[in-house]
PQR file with spaces between the fields and no chain letter, atoms N, CA, C, O and H, PARSE charges and radii, in Angstrom:
ATOM       1  N    MET     1     -91.215 -106.671  -94.443 -0.4000 1.5000
ATOM       2  CA   MET     1     -91.188 -105.746  -93.314 -0.0000 2.0000
ATOM       3  C    MET     1     -89.841 -105.032  -93.326  0.5500 1.7000
ATOM       4  O    MET     1     -88.801 -105.670  -93.488 -0.5500 1.4000
ATOM       5  N    SER     2     -89.856 -103.723  -93.157 -0.4000 1.5000
ATOM       6  CA   SER     2     -88.610 -102.963  -93.184 -0.0000 2.0000
ATOM       7  C    SER     2     -88.155 -102.637  -91.769  0.5500 1.7000
ATOM       8  O    SER     2     -88.932 -102.683  -90.815 -0.5500 1.4000
ATOM       9  H    SER     2     -90.702 -103.205  -93.025  0.4000 1.0000
ATOM      10  N    ALA     3     -86.867 -102.304  -91.663 -0.4000 1.5000
ATOM      11  CA   ALA     3     -86.286 -101.952  -90.370 -0.0000 2.0000
ATOM      12  C    ALA     3     -86.780 -100.574  -89.945  0.5500 1.7000
ATOM      13  O    ALA     3     -87.135  -99.756  -90.794 -0.5500 1.4000
ATOM      14  H    ALA     3     -86.236 -102.267  -92.438  0.4000 1.0000
ATOM      15  N    PRO     4     -86.806 -100.310  -88.651 -0.5600 1.5000
ATOM      16  CA   PRO     4     -87.214  -98.981  -88.194  0.2800 2.0000
ATOM      17  C    PRO     4     -86.247  -97.912  -88.698  0.5500 1.7000
ATOM      18  O    PRO     4     -85.060  -98.176  -88.888 -0.5500 1.4000
ATOM      19  N    LEU     5     -86.763  -96.711  -88.910 -0.4000 1.5000
ATOM      20  CA   LEU     5     -85.929  -95.629  -89.411 -0.0000 2.0000
ATOM      21  C    LEU     5     -84.900  -95.179  -88.394  0.5500 1.7000
ATOM      22  O    LEU     5     -83.784  -94.815  -88.764 -0.5500 1.4000
ATOM      23  H    LEU     5     -87.727  -96.497  -88.755  0.4000 1.0000
ATOM      24  N    HIS     6     -85.251  -95.196  -87.130 -0.4000 1.5000
ATOM      25  CA   HIS     6     -84.351  -94.728  -86.087 -0.0000 2.0000
ATOM      26  C    HIS     6     -84.235  -95.788  -85.005  0.5500 1.7000
ATOM      27  O    HIS     6     -85.234  -96.368  -84.578 -0.5500 1.4000
ATOM      28  H    HIS     6     -86.157  -95.492  -86.829  0.4000 1.0000
ATOM      29  N    GLU     7     -83.021  -96.033  -84.570 -0.4000 1.5000
ATOM      30  CA   GLU     7     -82.807  -96.940  -83.454 -0.0000 2.0000
ATOM      31  C    GLU     7     -83.101  -96.172  -82.164  0.5500 1.7000
ATOM      32  O    GLU     7     -82.869  -94.965  -82.103 -0.5500 1.4000
ATOM      33  H    GLU     7     -82.210  -95.562  -84.916  0.4000 1.0000
ATOM      34  N    PRO     8     -83.599  -96.841  -81.152 -0.5600 1.5000
ATOM      35  CA   PRO     8     -83.812  -96.154  -79.874  0.2800 2.0000
ATOM      36  C    PRO     8     -82.482  -95.674  -79.310  0.5500 1.7000
ATOM      37  O    PRO     8     -81.453  -96.330  -79.466 -0.5500 1.4000
ATOM      38  N    HIS     9     -82.519  -94.527  -78.657 -0.4000 1.5000
ATOM      39  CA   HIS     9     -81.315  -93.987  -78.031 -0.0000 2.0000
ATOM      40  C    HIS     9     -80.928  -94.904  -76.880  0.5500 1.7000
ATOM      41  O    HIS     9     -81.793  -95.274  -76.087 -0.5500 1.4000
ATOM      42  H    HIS     9     -83.355  -93.994  -78.530  0.4000 1.0000
ATOM      43  N    PRO    10     -79.637  -95.292  -76.760 -0.5600 1.5000
ATOM      44  CA   PRO    10     -79.238  -96.240  -75.720  0.2800 2.0000
ATOM      45  C    PRO    10     -79.526  -95.751  -74.303  0.5500 1.7000
ATOM      46  O    PRO    10     -79.735  -96.567  -73.406 -0.5500 1.4000
ATOM      47  N    ALA    11     -79.542  -94.449  -74.086 -0.4000 1.5000
ATOM      48  CA   ALA    11     -79.806  -93.916  -72.753 -0.0000 2.0000
ATOM      49  C    ALA    11     -81.302  -93.682  -72.520  0.5500 1.7000
ATOM      50  O    ALA    11     -81.697  -93.162  -71.476 -0.5500 1.4000
ATOM      51  H    ALA    11     -79.372  -93.786  -74.814  0.4000 1.0000
ATOM      52  N    GLY    12     -82.111  -94.060  -73.475 -0.4000 1.5000
ATOM      53  CA   GLY    12     -83.551  -93.847  -73.344 -0.0000 2.0000
ATOM      54  C    GLY    12     -83.969  -92.604  -74.095  0.5500 1.7000
ATOM      55  O    GLY    12     -83.133  -91.898  -74.659 -0.5500 1.4000
ATOM      56  H    GLY    12     -81.790  -94.482  -74.323  0.4000 1.0000
ATOM      57  N    PRO    13     -85.252  -92.338  -74.103 -0.5600 1.5000
ATOM      58  CA   PRO    13     -85.733  -91.162  -74.842  0.2800 2.0000
ATOM      59  C    PRO    13     -85.230  -89.870  -74.201  0.5500 1.7000
ATOM      60  O    PRO    13     -85.121  -89.764  -72.979 -0.5500 1.4000
ATOM      61  N    ARG    14     -84.931  -88.906  -75.042 -0.4000 1.5000
ATOM      62  CA   ARG    14     -84.480  -87.611  -74.543 -0.0000 2.0000
ATOM      63  C    ARG    14     -85.685  -86.745  -74.230  0.5500 1.7000
ATOM      64  O    ARG    14     -86.718  -86.832  -74.894 -0.5500 1.4000
ATOM      65  H    ARG    14     -85.020  -88.992  -76.035  0.4000 1.0000
ATOM      66  N    ARG    15     -85.544  -85.926  -73.232 -0.4000 1.5000
ATOM      67  CA   ARG    15     -86.610  -84.996  -72.860 -0.0000 2.0000
ATOM      68  C    ARG    15     -86.459  -83.751  -73.716  0.5500 1.7000
ATOM      69  O    ARG    15     -85.436  -83.069  -73.655 -0.5500 1.4000
ATOM      70  H    ARG    15     -84.705  -85.856  -72.693  0.4000 1.0000
ATOM      71  N    ALA    16     -87.446  -83.464  -74.491 -0.4000 1.5000
ATOM      72  CA   ALA    16     -87.390  -82.311  -75.393 -0.0000 2.0000
ATOM      73  C    ALA    16     -87.792  -81.046  -74.658  0.5500 1.7000
ATOM      74  O    ALA    16     -88.753  -81.034  -73.889 -0.5500 1.4000
ATOM      75  H    ALA    16     -88.277  -84.018  -74.541  0.4000 1.0000
ATOM      76  N    LEU    17     -87.048  -79.989  -74.902 -0.4000 1.5000
ATOM      77  CA   LEU    17     -87.418  -78.685  -74.369 -0.0000 2.0000
ATOM      78  C    LEU    17     -88.419  -78.046  -75.315  0.5500 1.7000
ATOM      79  O    LEU    17     -88.421  -78.343  -76.510 -0.5500 1.4000
ATOM      80  H    LEU    17     -86.267  -79.999  -75.526  0.4000 1.0000
ATOM      81  N    PRO    18     -89.246  -77.196  -74.806 -0.5600 1.5000
ATOM      82  CA   PRO    18     -90.216  -76.541  -75.689  0.2800 2.0000
ATOM      83  C    PRO    18     -89.522  -75.682  -76.733  0.5500 1.7000
ATOM      84  O    PRO    18     -88.451  -75.128  -76.484 -0.5500 1.4000
ATOM      85  N    ASP    19     -90.134  -75.578  -77.891 -0.4000 1.5000
ATOM      86  CA   ASP    19     -89.571  -74.761  -78.965 -0.0000 2.0000
ATOM      87  C    ASP    19     -89.924  -73.298  -78.741  0.5500 1.7000
ATOM      88  O    ASP    19     -90.670  -72.691  -79.508 -0.5500 1.4000
ATOM      89  H    ASP    19     -91.004  -76.028  -78.093  0.4000 1.0000
ATOM      90  N    THR    20     -89.382  -72.769  -77.697 -0.4000 1.5000
ATOM      91  CA   THR    20     -89.556  -71.361  -77.383 -0.0000 2.0000
ATOM      92  C    THR    20     -88.180  -70.719  -77.369  0.5500 1.7000
ATOM      93  O    THR    20     -87.162  -71.409  -77.420 -0.5500 1.4000
ATOM      94  H    THR    20     -88.776  -73.263  -77.073  0.4000 1.0000
ATOM      95  N    GLN    21     -88.156  -69.420  -77.300 -0.4000 1.5000
ATOM      96  CA   GLN    21     -86.872  -68.733  -77.239 -0.0000 2.0000
ATOM      97  C    GLN    21     -86.098  -69.177  -75.998  0.5500 1.7000
ATOM      98  O    GLN    21     -84.886  -69.380  -76.065 -0.5500 1.4000
ATOM      99  H    GLN    21     -88.983  -68.859  -77.258  0.4000 1.0000
ATOM     100  N    GLN    22     -86.778  -69.327  -74.887 -0.4000 1.5000
ATOM     101  CA   GLN    22     -86.115  -69.763  -73.654 -0.0000 2.0000
ATOM     102  C    GLN    22     -85.601  -71.195  -73.793  0.5500 1.7000
ATOM     103  O    GLN    22     -84.508  -71.509  -73.322 -0.5500 1.4000
ATOM     104  H    GLN    22     -87.763  -69.162  -74.832  0.4000 1.0000
ATOM     105  N    GLY    23     -86.373  -72.056  -74.429 -0.4000 1.5000
ATOM     106  CA   GLY    23     -85.939  -73.433  -74.643 -0.0000 2.0000
ATOM     107  C    GLY    23     -84.709  -73.506  -75.526  0.5500 1.7000
ATOM     108  O    GLY    23     -83.789  -74.281  -75.265 -0.5500 1.4000
ATOM     109  H    GLY    23     -87.262  -71.802  -74.812  0.4000 1.0000
ATOM     110  N    MET    24     -84.698  -72.693  -76.573 -0.4000 1.5000
ATOM     111  CA   MET    24     -83.531  -72.668  -77.469 -0.0000 2.0000
ATOM     112  C    MET    24     -82.306  -72.123  -76.737  0.5500 1.7000
ATOM     113  O    MET    24     -81.199  -72.630  -76.921 -0.5500 1.4000
ATOM     114  H    MET    24     -85.446  -72.063  -76.785  0.4000 1.0000
ATOM     115  N    ARG    25     -82.495  -71.097  -75.910 -0.4000 1.5000
ATOM     116  CA   ARG    25     -81.380  -70.527  -75.156 -0.0000 2.0000
ATOM     117  C    ARG    25     -80.803  -71.569  -74.205  0.5500 1.7000
ATOM     118  O    ARG    25     -79.585  -71.715  -74.100 -0.5500 1.4000
ATOM     119  H    ARG    25     -83.394  -70.685  -75.760  0.4000 1.0000
ATOM     120  N    ARG    26     -81.675  -72.287  -73.517 -0.4000 1.5000
ATOM     121  CA   ARG    26     -81.213  -73.338  -72.607 -0.0000 2.0000
ATOM     122  C    ARG    26     -80.462  -74.437  -73.352  0.5500 1.7000
ATOM     123  O    ARG    26     -79.419  -74.909  -72.900 -0.5500 1.4000
ATOM     124  H    ARG    26     -82.665  -72.168  -73.603  0.4000 1.0000
ATOM     125  N    ARG    27     -80.998  -74.830  -74.480 -0.4000 1.5000
ATOM     126  CA   ARG    27     -80.364  -75.873  -75.281 -0.0000 2.0000
ATOM     127  C    ARG    27     -78.978  -75.423  -75.750  0.5500 1.7000
ATOM     128  O    ARG    27     -78.013  -76.183  -75.675 -0.5500 1.4000
ATOM     129  H    ARG    27     -81.846  -74.447  -74.847  0.4000 1.0000
ATOM     130  N    ASN    28     -78.890  -74.184  -76.234 -0.4000 1.5000
ATOM     131  CA   ASN    28     -77.607  -73.665  -76.708 -0.0000 2.0000
ATOM     132  C    ASN    28     -76.625  -73.473  -75.562  0.5500 1.7000
ATOM     133  O    ASN    28     -75.434  -73.734  -75.729 -0.5500 1.4000
ATOM     134  H    ASN    28     -79.675  -73.567  -76.295  0.4000 1.0000
ATOM     135  N    LEU    29     -77.091  -73.028  -74.411 -0.4000 1.5000
ATOM     136  CA   LEU    29     -76.224  -72.890  -73.250 -0.0000 2.0000
ATOM     137  C    LEU    29     -75.691  -74.252  -72.825  0.5500 1.7000
ATOM     138  O    LEU    29     -74.524  -74.377  -72.455 -0.5500 1.4000
ATOM     139  H    LEU    29     -78.059  -72.816  -74.275  0.4000 1.0000
ATOM     140  N    SER    30     -76.531  -75.257  -72.877 -0.4000 1.5000
ATOM     141  CA   SER    30     -76.106  -76.613  -72.560 -0.0000 2.0000
ATOM     142  C    SER    30     -75.032  -77.091  -73.538  0.5500 1.7000
ATOM     143  O    SER    30     -74.064  -77.738  -73.138 -0.5500 1.4000
ATOM     144  H    SER    30     -77.479  -75.156  -73.178  0.4000 1.0000
ATOM     145  N    ARG    31     -75.208  -76.774  -74.808 -0.4000 1.5000
ATOM     146  CA   ARG    31     -74.217  -77.164  -75.815 -0.0000 2.0000
ATOM     147  C    ARG    31     -72.875  -76.477  -75.570  0.5500 1.7000
ATOM     148  O    ARG    31     -71.821  -77.097  -75.714 -0.5500 1.4000
ATOM     149  H    ARG    31     -75.994  -76.249  -75.133  0.4000 1.0000
ATOM     150  N    VAL    32     -72.916  -75.184  -75.196 -0.4000 1.5000
ATOM     151  CA   VAL    32     -71.681  -74.452  -74.883 -0.0000 2.0000
ATOM     152  C    VAL    32     -70.993  -75.102  -73.689  0.5500 1.7000
ATOM     153  O    VAL    32     -69.796  -75.383  -73.738 -0.5500 1.4000
ATOM     154  H    VAL    32     -73.772  -74.681  -75.079  0.4000 1.0000
ATOM     155  N    MET    33     -71.735  -75.339  -72.630 -0.4000 1.5000
ATOM     156  CA   MET    33     -71.155  -75.911  -71.420 -0.0000 2.0000
ATOM     157  C    MET    33     -70.605  -77.313  -71.663  0.5500 1.7000
ATOM     158  O    MET    33     -69.537  -77.658  -71.155 -0.5500 1.4000
ATOM     159  H    MET    33     -72.708  -75.111  -72.590  0.4000 1.0000
ATOM     160  N    HIS    34     -71.317  -78.114  -72.429 -0.4000 1.5000
ATOM     161  CA   HIS    34     -70.845  -79.464  -72.735 -0.0000 2.0000
ATOM     162  C    HIS    34     -69.539  -79.418  -73.535  0.5500 1.7000
ATOM     163  O    HIS    34     -68.618  -80.188  -73.263 -0.5500 1.4000
ATOM     164  H    HIS    34     -72.184  -77.835  -72.842  0.4000 1.0000
ATOM     165  N    THR    35     -69.462  -78.531  -74.506 -0.4000 1.5000
ATOM     166  CA   THR    35     -68.269  -78.418  -75.340 -0.0000 2.0000
ATOM     167  C    THR    35     -67.057  -78.022  -74.507  0.5500 1.7000
ATOM     168  O    THR    35     -65.987  -78.616  -74.643 -0.5500 1.4000
ATOM     169  H    THR    35     -70.210  -77.907  -74.727  0.4000 1.0000
ATOM     170  N    VAL    36     -67.221  -77.027  -73.650 -0.4000 1.5000
ATOM     171  CA   VAL    36     -66.103  -76.581  -72.805 -0.0000 2.0000
ATOM     172  C    VAL    36     -65.731  -77.672  -71.805  0.5500 1.7000
ATOM     173  O    VAL    36     -64.548  -77.889  -71.540 -0.5500 1.4000
ATOM     174  H    VAL    36     -68.090  -76.545  -73.540  0.4000 1.0000
ATOM     175  N    SER    37     -66.713  -78.350  -71.255 -0.4000 1.5000
ATOM     176  CA   SER    37     -66.451  -79.432  -70.310 -0.0000 2.0000
ATOM     177  C    SER    37     -65.690  -80.574  -70.967  0.5500 1.7000
ATOM     178  O    SER    37     -64.768  -81.134  -70.374 -0.5500 1.4000
ATOM     179  H    SER    37     -67.674  -78.173  -71.470  0.4000 1.0000
ATOM     180  N    ALA    38     -66.076  -80.919  -72.187 -0.4000 1.5000
ATOM     181  CA   ALA    38     -65.461  -82.040  -72.883 -0.0000 2.0000
ATOM     182  C    ALA    38     -64.081  -81.715  -73.451  0.5500 1.7000
ATOM     183  O    ALA    38     -63.206  -82.579  -73.501 -0.5500 1.4000
ATOM     184  H    ALA    38     -66.825  -80.464  -72.669  0.4000 1.0000
ATOM     185  N    GLU    39     -63.889  -80.453  -73.882 -0.4000 1.5000
ATOM     186  CA   GLU    39     -62.668  -80.108  -74.594 -0.0000 2.0000
ATOM     187  C    GLU    39     -61.722  -79.194  -73.826  0.5500 1.7000
ATOM     188  O    GLU    39     -60.605  -78.944  -74.278 -0.5500 1.4000
ATOM     189  H    GLU    39     -64.600  -79.750  -73.841  0.4000 1.0000
ATOM     190  N    GLY    40     -62.147  -78.698  -72.688 -0.4000 1.5000
ATOM     191  CA   GLY    40     -61.283  -77.816  -71.912 -0.0000 2.0000
ATOM     192  C    GLY    40     -61.403  -76.378  -72.379  0.5500 1.7000
ATOM     193  O    GLY    40     -62.301  -76.040  -73.150 -0.5500 1.4000
ATOM     194  H    GLY    40     -63.054  -78.901  -72.321  0.4000 1.0000
ATOM     195  N    PRO    41     -60.492  -75.529  -71.907 -0.5600 1.5000
ATOM     196  CA   PRO    41     -60.564  -74.103  -72.244  0.2800 2.0000
ATOM     197  C    PRO    41     -60.525  -73.870  -73.756  0.5500 1.7000
ATOM     198  O    PRO    41     -59.650  -74.383  -74.454 -0.5500 1.4000
ATOM     199  N    LEU    42     -61.469  -73.102  -74.237 -0.4000 1.5000
ATOM     200  CA   LEU    42     -61.557  -72.755  -75.656 -0.0000 2.0000
ATOM     201  C    LEU    42     -61.932  -71.284  -75.767  0.5500 1.7000
ATOM     202  O    LEU    42     -62.571  -70.728  -74.874 -0.5500 1.4000
ATOM     203  H    LEU    42     -62.179  -72.685  -73.670  0.4000 1.0000
ATOM     204  N    SER    43     -61.536  -70.666  -76.857 -0.4000 1.5000
ATOM     205  CA   SER    43     -61.995  -69.306  -77.120 -0.0000 2.0000
ATOM     206  C    SER    43     -63.467  -69.368  -77.502  0.5500 1.7000
ATOM     207  O    SER    43     -63.985  -70.421  -77.874 -0.5500 1.4000
ATOM     208  H    SER    43     -61.017  -71.117  -77.582  0.4000 1.0000
ATOM     209  N    ARG    44     -64.118  -68.236  -77.405 -0.4000 1.5000
ATOM     210  CA   ARG    44     -65.525  -68.175  -77.793 -0.0000 2.0000
ATOM     211  C    ARG    44     -65.682  -68.488  -79.277  0.5500 1.7000
ATOM     212  O    ARG    44     -66.658  -69.118  -79.684 -0.5500 1.4000
ATOM     213  H    ARG    44     -63.697  -67.381  -77.103  0.4000 1.0000
ATOM     214  N    ALA    45     -64.725  -68.049  -80.078 -0.4000 1.5000
ATOM     215  CA   ALA    45     -64.772  -68.331  -81.514 -0.0000 2.0000
ATOM     216  C    ALA    45     -64.652  -69.837  -81.773  0.5500 1.7000
ATOM     217  O    ALA    45     -65.323  -70.370  -82.658 -0.5500 1.4000
ATOM     218  H    ALA    45     -63.932  -67.537  -79.747  0.4000 1.0000
ATOM     219  N    ALA    46     -63.800  -70.519  -81.004 -0.4000 1.5000
ATOM     220  CA   ALA    46     -63.632  -71.962  -81.177 -0.0000 2.0000
ATOM     221  C    ALA    46     -64.904  -72.705  -80.778  0.5500 1.7000
ATOM     222  O    ALA    46     -65.319  -73.647  -81.454 -0.5500 1.4000
ATOM     223  H    ALA    46     -63.255  -70.086  -80.285  0.4000 1.0000
ATOM     224  N    VAL    47     -65.515  -72.279  -79.682 -0.4000 1.5000
ATOM     225  CA   VAL    47     -66.784  -72.898  -79.266 -0.0000 2.0000
ATOM     226  C    VAL    47     -67.835  -72.694  -80.350  0.5500 1.7000
ATOM     227  O    VAL    47     -68.557  -73.623  -80.712 -0.5500 1.4000
ATOM     228  H    VAL    47     -65.178  -71.514  -79.133  0.4000 1.0000
ATOM     229  N    ALA    48     -67.911  -71.478  -80.858 -0.4000 1.5000
ATOM     230  CA   ALA    48     -68.900  -71.161  -81.896 -0.0000 2.0000
ATOM     231  C    ALA    48     -68.727  -72.055  -83.118  0.5500 1.7000
ATOM     232  O    ALA    48     -69.706  -72.575  -83.655 -0.5500 1.4000
ATOM     233  H    ALA    48     -67.324  -70.723  -80.563  0.4000 1.0000
ATOM     234  N    SER    49     -67.494  -72.231  -83.553 -0.4000 1.5000
ATOM     235  CA   SER    49     -67.273  -73.047  -84.752 -0.0000 2.0000
ATOM     236  C    SER    49     -67.584  -74.517  -84.498  0.5500 1.7000
ATOM     237  O    SER    49     -68.025  -75.216  -85.411 -0.5500 1.4000
ATOM     238  H    SER    49     -66.699  -71.809  -83.117  0.4000 1.0000
ATOM     239  N    ARG    50     -67.364  -74.996  -83.289 -0.4000 1.5000
ATOM     240  CA   ARG    50     -67.633  -76.399  -82.977 -0.0000 2.0000
ATOM     241  C    ARG    50     -69.124  -76.713  -82.887  0.5500 1.7000
ATOM     242  O    ARG    50     -69.548  -77.809  -83.253 -0.5500 1.4000
ATOM     243  H    ARG    50     -67.005  -74.428  -82.548  0.4000 1.0000
ATOM     244  N    ILE    51     -69.919  -75.763  -82.404 -0.4000 1.5000
ATOM     245  CA   ILE    51     -71.344  -76.064  -82.214 -0.0000 2.0000
ATOM     246  C    ILE    51     -72.252  -75.383  -83.233  0.5500 1.7000
ATOM     247  O    ILE    51     -73.470  -75.561  -83.195 -0.5500 1.4000
ATOM     248  H    ILE    51     -69.574  -74.873  -82.107  0.4000 1.0000
ATOM     249  N    GLY    52     -71.673  -74.612  -84.137 -0.4000 1.5000
ATOM     250  CA   GLY    52     -72.463  -74.038  -85.222 -0.0000 2.0000
ATOM     251  C    GLY    52     -73.267  -72.809  -84.864  0.5500 1.7000
ATOM     252  O    GLY    52     -74.286  -72.526  -85.494 -0.5500 1.4000
ATOM     253  H    GLY    52     -70.684  -74.468  -84.169  0.4000 1.0000
ATOM     254  N    LEU    53     -72.821  -72.072  -83.856 -0.4000 1.5000
ATOM     255  CA   LEU    53     -73.463  -70.804  -83.519 -0.0000 2.0000
ATOM     256  C    LEU    53     -72.535  -69.668  -83.918  0.5500 1.7000
ATOM     257  O    LEU    53     -71.357  -69.888  -84.199 -0.5500 1.4000
ATOM     258  H    LEU    53     -71.994  -72.302  -83.343  0.4000 1.0000
ATOM     259  N    THR    54     -73.062  -68.467  -83.941 -0.4000 1.5000
ATOM     260  CA   THR    54     -72.208  -67.316  -84.229 -0.0000 2.0000
ATOM     261  C    THR    54     -71.385  -66.980  -82.982  0.5500 1.7000
ATOM     262  O    THR    54     -71.739  -67.352  -81.864 -0.5500 1.4000
ATOM     263  H    THR    54     -74.019  -68.287  -83.713  0.4000 1.0000
ATOM     264  N    ARG    55     -70.281  -66.269  -83.206 -0.4000 1.5000
ATOM     265  CA   ARG    55     -69.460  -65.830  -82.070 -0.0000 2.0000
ATOM     266  C    ARG    55     -70.263  -64.914  -81.153  0.5500 1.7000
ATOM     267  O    ARG    55     -70.122  -64.967  -79.931 -0.5500 1.4000
ATOM     268  H    ARG    55     -69.993  -65.966  -84.115  0.4000 1.0000
ATOM     269  N    ALA    56     -71.100  -64.077  -81.749 -0.4000 1.5000
ATOM     270  CA   ALA    56     -71.928  -63.172  -80.941 -0.0000 2.0000
ATOM     271  C    ALA    56     -72.890  -63.956  -80.052  0.5500 1.7000
ATOM     272  O    ALA    56     -73.081  -63.604  -78.887 -0.5500 1.4000
ATOM     273  H    ALA    56     -71.214  -64.034  -82.741  0.4000 1.0000
ATOM     274  N    ALA    57     -73.489  -65.002  -80.582 -0.4000 1.5000
ATOM     275  CA   ALA    57     -74.427  -65.814  -79.799 -0.0000 2.0000
ATOM     276  C    ALA    57     -73.700  -66.500  -78.645  0.5500 1.7000
ATOM     277  O    ALA    57     -74.203  -66.533  -77.522 -0.5500 1.4000
ATOM     278  H    ALA    57     -73.334  -65.287  -81.528  0.4000 1.0000
ATOM     279  N    VAL    58     -72.521  -67.044  -78.922 -0.4000 1.5000
ATOM     280  CA   VAL    58     -71.743  -67.698  -77.867 -0.0000 2.0000
ATOM     281  C    VAL    58     -71.334  -66.672  -76.810  0.5500 1.7000
ATOM     282  O    VAL    58     -71.388  -66.968  -75.617 -0.5500 1.4000
ATOM     283  H    VAL    58     -72.112  -67.017  -79.834  0.4000 1.0000
ATOM     284  N    SER    59     -70.932  -65.489  -77.222 -0.4000 1.5000
ATOM     285  CA   SER    59     -70.557  -64.444  -76.267 -0.0000 2.0000
ATOM     286  C    SER    59     -71.722  -64.085  -75.361  0.5500 1.7000
ATOM     287  O    SER    59     -71.541  -63.920  -74.155 -0.5500 1.4000
ATOM     288  H    SER    59     -70.888  -65.249  -78.192  0.4000 1.0000
ATOM     289  N    THR    60     -72.904  -63.963  -75.923 -0.4000 1.5000
ATOM     290  CA   THR    60     -74.090  -63.655  -75.126 -0.0000 2.0000
ATOM     291  C    THR    60     -74.354  -64.758  -74.109  0.5500 1.7000
ATOM     292  O    THR    60     -74.656  -64.475  -72.949 -0.5500 1.4000
ATOM     293  H    THR    60     -73.052  -64.097  -76.903  0.4000 1.0000
ATOM     294  N    LEU    61     -74.244  -66.005  -74.532 -0.4000 1.5000
ATOM     295  CA   LEU    61     -74.472  -67.130  -73.628 -0.0000 2.0000
ATOM     296  C    LEU    61     -73.416  -67.185  -72.537  0.5500 1.7000
ATOM     297  O    LEU    61     -73.748  -67.403  -71.371 -0.5500 1.4000
ATOM     298  H    LEU    61     -73.998  -66.236  -75.474  0.4000 1.0000
ATOM     299  N    VAL    62     -72.149  -66.992  -72.892 -0.4000 1.5000
ATOM     300  CA   VAL    62     -71.069  -67.055  -71.914 -0.0000 2.0000
ATOM     301  C    VAL    62     -71.189  -65.912  -70.907  0.5500 1.7000
ATOM     302  O    VAL    62     -70.883  -66.090  -69.728 -0.5500 1.4000
ATOM     303  H    VAL    62     -71.880  -66.815  -73.839  0.4000 1.0000
ATOM     304  N    ASP    63     -71.628  -64.750  -71.360 -0.4000 1.5000
ATOM     305  CA   ASP    63     -71.807  -63.615  -70.447 -0.0000 2.0000
ATOM     306  C    ASP    63     -72.818  -63.939  -69.347  0.5500 1.7000
ATOM     307  O    ASP    63     -72.739  -63.381  -68.252 -0.5500 1.4000
ATOM     308  H    ASP    63     -71.876  -64.605  -72.318  0.4000 1.0000
ATOM     309  N    GLU    64     -73.764  -64.833  -69.627 -0.4000 1.5000
ATOM     310  CA   GLU    64     -74.753  -65.224  -68.624 -0.0000 2.0000
ATOM     311  C    GLU    64     -74.154  -66.102  -67.538  0.5500 1.7000
ATOM     312  O    GLU    64     -74.700  -66.201  -66.440 -0.5500 1.4000
ATOM     313  H    GLU    64     -73.828  -65.286  -70.517  0.4000 1.0000
ATOM     314  N    LEU    65     -73.035  -66.736  -67.845 -0.4000 1.5000
ATOM     315  CA   LEU    65     -72.408  -67.608  -66.858 -0.0000 2.0000
ATOM     316  C    LEU    65     -71.664  -66.774  -65.852  0.5500 1.7000
ATOM     317  O    LEU    65     -71.059  -67.316  -64.926 -0.5500 1.4000
ATOM     318  H    LEU    65     -72.591  -66.655  -68.738  0.4000 1.0000
């Protein structure tokens, strides 16, 4: 018998957002907000490099805030 491929997440299962444009936007906005919350003030370019989005995408998301 082999071990499971993935261990359960300690906080429980994550709620998946739908794979729609709106779901992706929400997910990316959450990633931007989490990064700034965790690391403090950052330039848009720094946020982009940390989360793997383009600077333009981060700028669009930040403009919504």
